[in-house]
C-alpha angles and dihedrals in degrees: 000000000000117000093000090081105089110197106181111106094000127110105224130207093358095311113200102242097177125254106319093201139144120207125202119217117237121191110225124182111226131183090221095060113118119249114279115265098246097186093054091045090052088053090051090049091050092052090047089053093048092052091049093049105032110026115114093247136019116276125203113248094222092051092051093051094043092049090048091053091045091052092048093053098040091052090064094074139322093272106048117098136175117227120200117200094276095046091047091052090052091048091051090049090053096049093043088060094233136089141157113260145092099294111244135134107225146181134179127263126176090339095307129106108254121204109232092179138334111236108249112258093011125128090257090051092050091046090059102250112161139201112279094023111142119222108212100173137025106204102316096333119102110226093216107104093026122108116238090254091053091051091049092051090053092052093050124073144122123332116272093017121126131240125187117217125193108210133192114203107201097194090058096033093227140119122219139171124233129186114213129189111222120233139165111291123202110215122214111215096181129066130163148164144168107270092194135329108311097010127090133189125206121183123202113194095181140349101253135165093270099035095103094049092046091047092053092049092049092048092051090048092052093048089053088055091049119009090186099065109162100180139018130197113212102199114204098161112149091358102153094202125245131174118022093213092057092049091051091049093052089050089050090057089069104027130080115267118282098002115144113265101177141348127208128202137191145137095279129067094239092055092059109083143140117216117201139188089272130116090235089065101045106028121064098172101065096247117101109211090195092068089079093057116113113258088235090070090068088062094058107111117240113225124181104212122201088006117191137166119212119218090256095048092047092051092048092049089053090052092050098035099155093054091043091054092053092051095045091049090061092069119083097207133007117210105193118200096218142024089249092056091047090053091049093052089048091051089053090057105264107150118242092242090063094050125082117169104215100164131237113317089199087074089065091063112141115212115189107233119234117243116238090255091051091050091051092049092048091050089052092049092050094047094243123149123212090275123119115281129224115197127201103199119203094344125190132206112305094021096082089058090050091050092050089051090051090051093050095048093045091052090048087059089059099259115138108221144142132214132229116194118194106183117205089231116042091196088076088076096119092050092050092046090056089055092050093049090049090051091052094229129142111246145171134201114226091219088067091067127242115001112253093218145352114308141186098225132028117197111207100209097154128097126255100011103098095096091051094045092047089065089068094053126104092189128020125203113200111223135226089040106096117089130306087029115082109172105067132201127258117285092191100100093048091049093046089055092049097246126157105252131212122185139168124241093263101086095129098143091048099030097134093046091048092046091052093047091050092047091052093049092247095122142025124223117220120197100209145340093293092052090047091054091048093049092048091051092049096048096042089057096044115060092177092060090047090052091048091052091047093050091048090051092053090046091051091051092049092048093051100042129105099070092120094057092044089051091050090053091056091046092051089051090052091048092051090059094058097047 
């Protein structure tokens, strides 16, 4: 198999990826709940009243209350989410594997909706839509400026209703209009094939109600094609999660019987549970789909590649040590991505012979460099002059304002520069546009296509272009790191491209990477917005310091590379044992 086995982003040999689960929040009245905080509720009521009376435009009462609840729930942790009736219906549709729509798998490209594949037998399939078609309008609404979710909502609807799609077919250089009648679409969450003799690939797009049954059928089908399968790739890339029971069942397909897969905790008795690799915990209908799996699948080694334990996960595992031991014992080999993670797994009781510290495979990322002509064309498309470029990568609320302040102060010092903002969530477009209008700067949203003229600020609100855009930057600020944010975004791509890096103190999810970059002189830490502005001014005026930071970043990347090859060595050893 050799170099054909691409590891990055794949879960190999049934890697335990944690419980990819989404929980809905149900409000339950309990007699044990503490009295309501009247003073705080009065404050909330006062703010509500001020918005209703003093805000620049009328705001719907229901929207205000719903957004307030959503903010309250989402502030608890990164995974909690409030579903109103409509959102919960959409979630249920997704996990049921069926919905009412036109029947296409889609992504986003240059602000348009790109058809990845029409679902066979669907209305879109019968209407003649093809892979790579670009949908430019849904009914009379241009899709540019819409998030992918918003475009999806417009294409869905009630059964037997019509939707008009305007489609651009690149290969024929023509635009045409097609009217499609919506109908119920059954979504397939499992795909698979033999990659080459002895090696299978199974892709899970979401954990739905039928995922476990479909997975078992696909596995049986693949083993019939090749009874001597030596390795299997379980591909969970971009899987958004779904039903906890399905995730537990998929884990059980690879783990020893009855080992702990996941534990949940909470203030009520029913929220405290331990789910194991046991049909009682993942099957509620009395029929275990995993019984049909070939016995050989149980011999497939389970490797956890690029394994890491966050501070929170490590602490919780220490609190629930017995359950943690059962779960950790279900994995054949652990491949931690850092010395700290290796030490944490060892402290939790994983024997040394099952631990191999391979390093972080994300540091082996290969980013194709843009040719000079491509860089010049991209600058023209984005409306950027030949000035220096400051990039805010994966920014969060509050950080765009700080970046705009840094741009203003740097220009006041006589430095000619432009700003690119790439917000982590493109749906914050309206909020960011208000900031730009307030700042009095010319701007353009990438989702609107090529910029018509030179601009001060480019907002990168499309998907999949950050690596390309980063190559135009002279300084990169890593988002979600300025107070009050504490988790940070990855600095790996900026370092791999040899860019001077600035980050705030809140790099919790990438603390070791950030610490190493800072120690090697490959990044600067800025305490707040004022410090960010000062650092930008200093670096924009000093090309030698920018070059020193860039060289240190490339040196850091080179010194920490090789994790992919070390991971492949361990995988080959595991494969040799099942031959």
